[in-house]
C-alpha positions as CSV (number, residue, x, y, z in Angstrom):
1,M,-43.4,-25.7,-107.3
2,E,-43.6,-21.9,-107.2
3,I,-45.9,-20.6,-109.9
4,T,-44.2,-17.9,-112.0
5,S,-46.3,-18.0,-115.1
6,E,-47.1,-14.8,-116.9
7,L,-50.9,-14.8,-117.2
8,S,-52.4,-13.4,-120.4
9,V,-56.0,-12.5,-119.6
10,T,-58.4,-10.0,-121.2
11,S,-60.4,-7.4,-119.3
12,E,-63.5,-9.6,-119.9
13,Q,-61.7,-12.6,-118.4
14,I,-60.7,-10.6,-115.4
15,A,-64.3,-9.7,-114.9
16,S,-65.2,-13.4,-115.1
17,L,-62.6,-14.2,-112.5
18,E,-64.0,-11.6,-110.1
19,M,-67.6,-12.8,-110.5
20,H,-67.2,-16.5,-111.2
21,S,-68.1,-17.8,-107.7
22,V,-71.3,-15.7,-107.7
23,I,-72.2,-16.9,-111.2
24,N,-71.5,-20.5,-110.0
25,I,-74.0,-20.1,-107.2
26,L,-76.6,-18.6,-109.5
27,S,-76.1,-21.7,-111.7
28,V,-76.7,-23.9,-108.7
29,I,-79.9,-22.0,-107.9
30,S,-81.0,-22.2,-111.5
31,G,-80.3,-26.0,-111.6
32,Q,-82.2,-26.5,-108.4
33,L,-85.2,-24.6,-109.8
34,R,-85.1,-26.7,-113.0
35,L,-85.2,-29.9,-110.9
36,I,-88.4,-28.6,-109.2
37,Q,-89.8,-27.6,-112.6
38,M,-89.3,-31.1,-114.0
39,E,-91.3,-32.6,-111.2
40,T,-94.4,-30.4,-111.5
41,E,-97.1,-29.7,-114.2
42,N,-97.1,-26.0,-113.1
43,Q,-93.9,-25.2,-114.9
44,D,-95.2,-21.7,-115.6
45,L,-94.6,-20.8,-111.9
46,I,-90.9,-21.6,-112.0
47,E,-89.9,-20.3,-115.5
48,P,-90.0,-16.6,-114.5
49,V,-87.6,-17.1,-111.5
50,I,-85.3,-19.1,-113.7
51,D,-85.3,-16.2,-116.1
52,M,-84.5,-13.8,-113.2
53,S,-81.5,-16.1,-112.2
54,N,-80.2,-16.0,-115.8
55,T,-80.6,-12.2,-115.9
56,L,-78.6,-11.8,-112.7
57,A,-75.9,-14.1,-114.1
58,D,-75.7,-11.9,-117.2
59,S,-75.4,-8.8,-115.0
60,C,-72.5,-10.6,-113.2
61,S,-70.8,-11.5,-116.4
62,S,-70.9,-8.0,-117.7
63,K,-70.3,-6.4,-114.2
64,D,-73.5,-4.4,-114.7
65,K,-73.8,-2.8,-111.2
66,R,-77.2,-1.4,-112.1
67,G,-78.6,-4.9,-112.3
68,L,-76.9,-6.0,-109.1
69,T,-78.4,-4.0,-106.2
70,L,-79.6,-5.0,-102.8
71,E,-83.1,-4.3,-104.0
72,S,-82.8,-6.6,-107.1
73,L,-81.3,-9.4,-105.0
74,R,-84.0,-9.1,-102.4
75,E,-86.7,-9.2,-105.1
76,F,-85.1,-12.3,-106.6
77,R,-85.1,-14.2,-103.3
78,K,-88.7,-13.1,-102.6
79,A,-89.8,-14.1,-106.1
80,V,-88.2,-17.6,-105.7
81,F,-89.8,-18.4,-102.4
82,S,-93.2,-16.9,-103.4
83,A,-93.2,-19.2,-106.4
84,L,-92.4,-22.2,-104.2
85,D,-95.2,-21.3,-101.8
86,E,-97.6,-21.0,-104.7
87,L,-96.4,-24.3,-106.1
88,E,-96.9,-26.0,-102.7
89,S,-100.5,-24.6,-102.6
90,R,-101.2,-26.3,-105.9
91,N,-100.4,-29.7,-104.5
92,Y,-96.8,-30.2,-105.6
93,P,-96.1,-34.0,-105.9
94,H,-94.9,-34.6,-102.3
95,N,-94.2,-38.3,-103.0
96,S,-91.4,-37.3,-105.3
97,R,-87.8,-37.9,-104.3
98,P,-86.2,-35.6,-103.1
99,S,-89.3,-34.1,-101.5
100,F,-90.4,-30.6,-101.9
101,S,-89.3,-29.7,-98.4
102,E,-85.8,-30.9,-99.2
103,H,-85.8,-28.8,-102.4
104,K,-86.9,-25.8,-100.3
105,E,-84.3,-26.4,-97.6
106,N,-81.5,-26.7,-100.2
107,L,-82.5,-23.4,-101.8
108,T,-82.6,-21.7,-98.4
109,N,-79.1,-22.9,-97.6
110,I,-77.9,-21.9,-101.1
111,F,-79.4,-18.5,-100.8
112,N,-77.8,-18.0,-97.4
113,V,-74.4,-18.5,-99.1
114,F,-75.4,-16.4,-102.1
115,D,-76.5,-13.5,-99.8
116,V,-73.1,-13.5,-98.1
117,R,-71.2,-13.6,-101.5
118,M,-73.3,-10.7,-102.9
119,M,-72.8,-8.5,-99.8
120,E,-69.1,-9.1,-100.0
121,L,-69.1,-8.3,-103.7
122,L,-71.0,-5.0,-103.2
123,H,-68.6,-4.1,-100.3
124,R,-65.6,-4.7,-102.6
125,W,-67.2,-2.5,-105.3
126,E,-67.8,0.3,-102.8
127,S,-64.4,0.0,-101.1
128,P,-61.9,-1.5,-103.6
129,G,-58.6,-2.5,-102.1
130,T,-59.9,-2.5,-98.5
131,W,-58.5,-5.0,-96.0
132,D,-61.1,-6.1,-93.5
133,S,-60.6,-7.6,-90.0
134,F,-62.2,-10.9,-88.9
135,N,-62.4,-12.7,-85.6
136,S,-60.7,-16.1,-86.2
137,K,-63.4,-18.2,-84.7
138,S,-66.1,-16.4,-86.7
139,F,-64.0,-16.8,-89.8
140,V,-63.9,-20.5,-89.3
141,G,-67.6,-20.5,-88.5
142,D,-68.4,-18.8,-91.8
143,F,-66.6,-21.5,-93.6
144,K,-68.4,-24.2,-91.7
145,K,-71.7,-22.7,-92.9
146,F,-70.2,-22.8,-96.4
147,F,-69.4,-26.5,-95.9
148,Y,-72.9,-27.2,-94.6
149,A,-74.5,-25.6,-97.7
150,M,-72.1,-27.6,-99.9
151,E,-73.0,-30.8,-98.1
152,K,-76.8,-30.1,-98.4
153,N,-76.4,-29.4,-102.1
154,S,-74.8,-32.8,-102.6
155,K,-78.2,-34.4,-101.9
156,G,-76.7,-37.1,-99.7
157,R,-73.7,-38.0,-101.9
158,Y,-71.4,-37.1,-99.0
159,K,-71.1,-35.4,-95.6
160,I,-68.4,-33.3,-94.1
161,T,-67.1,-34.1,-90.6
162,Y,-64.5,-32.5,-88.4
163,N,-63.9,-35.5,-86.1
164,I,-62.0,-38.6,-87.4
165,A,-63.9,-40.7,-84.8
166,E,-67.1,-39.8,-86.5
167,Q,-66.0,-40.2,-90.1
168,K,-67.9,-42.6,-92.2
169,E,-66.8,-44.2,-95.5
170,T,-68.1,-41.4,-97.8
171,D,-67.5,-38.5,-95.4
172,Y,-64.9,-35.8,-96.0
173,L,-62.7,-35.2,-93.0
174,V,-61.8,-31.5,-92.7
175,H,-59.2,-29.9,-90.4
176,F,-59.3,-26.1,-90.3
177,A,-56.9,-24.0,-88.1
178,V,-56.4,-20.3,-87.9
179,N,-53.7,-18.6,-85.9
180,S,-52.7,-14.9,-85.7
181,D,-50.3,-12.8,-83.8
182,A,-52.6,-9.8,-84.2
183,K,-54.8,-8.4,-81.4
184,D,-57.5,-10.8,-80.2
185,N,-56.2,-13.5,-82.6
186,R,-57.8,-11.6,-85.5
187,I,-56.9,-11.9,-89.1
188,Y,-57.2,-9.3,-91.9
189,L,-57.4,-9.7,-95.6
190,P,-59.2,-8.3,-98.6
191,L,-62.6,-9.9,-99.3
192,I,-61.4,-11.0,-102.7
193,L,-58.8,-13.2,-100.9
194,K,-61.6,-14.7,-98.8
195,D,-63.3,-15.5,-102.0
196,V,-60.2,-17.1,-103.4
197,I,-59.8,-19.2,-100.3
198,R,-63.4,-20.5,-100.6
199,D,-62.7,-21.4,-104.3
200,L,-59.6,-23.3,-103.5
201,I,-61.3,-25.2,-100.6
202,A,-64.2,-26.0,-102.9
203,N,-61.7,-27.3,-105.5
204,A,-60.0,-29.5,-102.9
205,R,-63.4,-31.1,-102.1
206,K,-64.3,-31.4,-105.8
207,Y,-61.1,-33.1,-106.8
208,T,-61.0,-35.5,-103.8
209,P,-63.3,-38.5,-103.8
210,P,-65.7,-39.0,-100.9
211,G,-63.9,-40.4,-97.9
212,G,-60.9,-38.1,-98.4
213,E,-59.2,-35.6,-96.2
214,I,-58.8,-31.9,-96.5
215,N,-56.4,-29.9,-94.3
216,I,-56.8,-26.1,-94.2
217,G,-54.5,-23.7,-92.4
218,I,-54.3,-19.9,-92.1
219,S,-51.4,-18.2,-90.3
220,Q,-50.9,-14.5,-89.9
221,K,-47.5,-13.7,-88.4
222,N,-44.6,-11.3,-88.9
223,Q,-46.7,-9.1,-91.2
224,A,-47.5,-11.9,-93.6
225,F,-50.6,-13.8,-94.4
226,K,-50.2,-17.5,-95.3
227,F,-52.9,-19.9,-96.5
228,V,-52.5,-23.7,-97.1
229,V,-55.0,-26.2,-98.4
230,E,-54.0,-29.8,-98.8
231,D,-56.0,-32.8,-100.0
232,N,-55.4,-36.5,-100.8
233,G,-57.4,-36.4,-104.1
234,Y,-56.7,-37.0,-107.8
235,G,-53.7,-34.7,-108.0
236,I,-52.4,-33.0,-111.1
237,P,-50.0,-34.6,-113.7
238,E,-46.5,-33.2,-113.0
239,D,-46.0,-31.7,-116.4
240,E,-49.3,-29.8,-116.2
241,I,-48.8,-28.1,-112.8
242,S,-47.4,-24.9,-114.2
243,N,-50.2,-24.6,-116.8
244,V,-53.3,-25.2,-114.6
245,V,-53.4,-21.6,-113.6
246,E,-54.1,-20.6,-117.2
247,F,-57.6,-19.4,-117.9
248,G,-60.1,-22.3,-118.4
249,V,-57.4,-25.1,-118.0
250,R,-58.1,-28.2,-116.0
251,G,-56.0,-31.2,-115.4
252,S,-56.2,-33.8,-118.1
253,N,-56.9,-36.5,-115.5
254,V,-60.1,-34.8,-114.3
255,K,-61.5,-32.6,-117.0
256,D,-63.7,-35.4,-118.5
257,N,-64.6,-37.4,-115.4
258,V,-65.3,-35.0,-112.6
259,R,-68.7,-33.3,-112.8
260,T,-68.4,-29.5,-112.2
261,M,-70.4,-26.4,-112.9
262,G,-67.2,-24.3,-113.0
263,G,-65.1,-23.4,-116.0
264,G,-61.7,-24.2,-114.7
265,F,-61.1,-20.6,-113.4
266,G,-60.5,-21.2,-109.7
267,L,-56.7,-21.5,-109.9
268,T,-56.5,-18.7,-112.5
269,K,-58.5,-16.4,-110.1
270,A,-56.3,-17.4,-107.2
271,Y,-53.0,-16.8,-109.0
272,F,-54.2,-13.5,-110.6
273,F,-55.3,-11.9,-107.4
274,V,-52.4,-13.2,-105.4
275,K,-50.1,-11.5,-107.8
276,E,-52.2,-8.4,-107.6
277,L,-51.6,-8.4,-103.9
278,D,-47.8,-8.8,-104.4
279,G,-48.0,-12.4,-103.1
280,K,-46.6,-15.8,-104.2
281,M,-48.3,-19.1,-104.9
282,W,-47.0,-22.7,-104.8
283,I,-48.6,-25.9,-106.1
284,D,-47.2,-29.3,-105.1
285,S,-49.1,-32.3,-106.5
286,K,-48.7,-36.0,-107.2
287,L,-51.0,-37.9,-109.4
288,N,-53.5,-40.0,-107.4
289,E,-52.0,-38.8,-104.1
290,G,-53.2,-35.2,-103.8
291,T,-52.5,-31.5,-104.1
292,K,-51.1,-28.9,-101.8
293,I,-51.5,-25.2,-102.5
294,I,-49.7,-22.5,-100.5
295,I,-50.3,-18.7,-100.7
296,K,-48.2,-16.1,-99.0
297,I,-49.1,-12.4,-99.1
298,P,-47.3,-9.5,-97.4
299,I,-49.6,-7.4,-95.2
300,P,-49.2,-3.7,-96.1
301,D,-47.8,-1.3,-93.4
302,R,-51.0,0.7,-93.5
303,V,-53.0,-2.4,-92.6
304,N,-50.6,-3.3,-89.8
305,K,-50.9,0.2,-88.4
306,K,-54.7,0.0,-88.5
307,F,-55.2,-3.5,-87.0
308,G,-51.9,-4.5,-85.5
């Protein structure tokens, strides 16, 4: 079904769409810190960095560029790991589960993703509307790092594999292919579209039970960019498909029984920015069988001349 809805979003909601993936990561960091705080008597060490996380999230929500600088982000990361080092020196309860080292590793992986998101965000702010060029293999590699961080944050609930011969009962099987007719098989897209792709892939994982399959494809041919993600998850009720792109709307079959830190903005964000890029979006879904999302965006002549 091609989505043709006329979105009615406020400027504040548009800001939320642009920032929501970064805010989600800050929520994950804050949640991880609160888990550590609950396991120690030295809660005073963790509270300040939780406050820093919340302050950064507020800056994201209000798009306060003064509060989101490379310096402030570096100070935040430094403060978090300094607090963890101090906590470890005060005999953090190592017999707890998960162990302190696991908490620290999880935060390291989350911060690695967070750093990439923030660098992309700052680049978008400095050069709005810019299309960037990516090596196809590196592009897939970036997403595999994203999957790895996602897997580590699951704390053992699932793993992600790329080989069906290695898939176990609770593993997600992921196929990811990228093809381009541009020079050196490169692809080019605005960074906001890369952010959208991440969100849609994360949604496919979120709304597919462990053991499921996720197929991802990107094709850049004939001056057009095409992205497809398909899963065999919960699906969307047929009469709700055209409405799930509305701000804050989630399918009635998942909104109460799938744990999520998001606000139901992923599809809204995708549809909003796809329209901003003069593209089209399709959603095909069957209840309890899965969902397929297709995005097609024309590549501007100026971009073809620069990279083609």
